C-alpha positions in Angstrom: 23.4 -12.6 35.4 20.8 -11.0 33.0 22.0 -9.1 30.0 19.6 -6.5 28.5 20.0 -5.8 24.9 19.2 -2.3 23.9 16.4 -2.0 21.4 17.7 -0.8 18.1 15.3 1.7 16.6 14.0 1.1 13.1 14.8 3.9 10.7 12.0 6.3 10.1 9.8 5.4 7.2 9.7 8.2 4.6 8.9 8.6 0.9 12.6 7.9 0.2 12.7 4.5 1.8 9.0 3.3 1.4 8.8 -0.2 0.0 5.2 0.3 -1.1 4.2 -2.9 0.7 0.6 -1.5 1.0 0.4 -1.7 -2.8 0.1 -5.5 -2.6 -3.0 -5.4 -0.4 -6.5 -5.8 -1.7 -8.1 -2.3 -1.8 -11.8 -2.1 -2.0 -13.3 1.0 -3.6 -16.0 2.2 -1.2 -16.2 5.8 -2.2 -15.7 7.6 -5.5 -12.4 9.4 -5.6 -12.0 9.4 -9.3 -9.9 6.3 -9.7 -9.5 5.8 -13.5 -11.5 2.8 -14.9 -8.4 1.1 -16.2 -7.3 0.6 -12.5 -10.6 -0.9 -11.3 -11.4 -4.6 -11.1 -15.1 -5.5 -10.8 -16.0 -9.0 -9.5 -19.1 -11.1 -10.3 -21.1 -9.4 -7.7 -20.3 -5.8 -8.8 -17.8 -5.1 -6.0 -14.9 -2.8 -7.1 -11.3 -3.2 -6.0 -8.1 -1.7 -7.3 -6.8 -3.8 -10.1 -3.7 -5.9 -9.2 -1.5 -7.2 -12.0 -0.1 -10.7 -12.3 2.8 -9.9 -10.0 0.4 -8.9 -7.2 1.2 -5.2 -7.2 -1.5 -2.5 -7.7 -1.8 -1.5 -11.4 -1.4 2.2 -10.4 2.0 1.7 -8.9 5.0 2.9 -10.9 7.4 0.0 -10.5 10.5 2.1 -10.9 9.7 4.8 -8.4 7.3 2.8 -6.2 5.0 5.8 -6.2 1.3 6.0 -7.0 0.5 7.2 -10.5 -3.0 8.3 -9.4 -2.1 9.8 -6.1 -4.6 12.7 -6.3 -7.3 10.2 -7.2 -6.2 7.3 -4.9 -8.9 5.3 -3.1 -10.1 6.4 0.4 -8.4 3.3 2.0 -5.1 4.4 0.5 -5.6 7.8 1.9 -6.2 6.4 5.4 -3.3 4.0 5.4 -0.5 6.0 7.1 3.1 5.6 6.2 4.9 4.4 9.4 1.7 3.3 11.1 1.4 0.0 12.9 -0.2 -1.6 9.8 2.5 -0.2 7.6 5.3 -1.7 9.8 3.5 -5.1 9.9 3.3 -5.2 6.1 7.0 -4.2 5.7 8.0 -6.9 8.2 5.9 -9.6 6.5 7.4 -8.7 3.1 11.0 -8.6 4.1 
């Protein structure tokens, strides 16, 4: 006899339950969106990325609210990374 287990749906990802997992990813700055200089890291070749602090989180992340402090000026990649997308769910799963 085969028993099928019903798939349990994951709760919808919203601003209220976002874990900001994407804020641990390396974010290359490929367009100018007005990211403040104090949040930019420049490597030896001149490539710019979002500055990540010693704990691995983006420097623009408010650690208490897990919200972006430069949301209106966030990088293009951050604008394209959709909450609840496949990539988002993969990051959440890997960081649990």
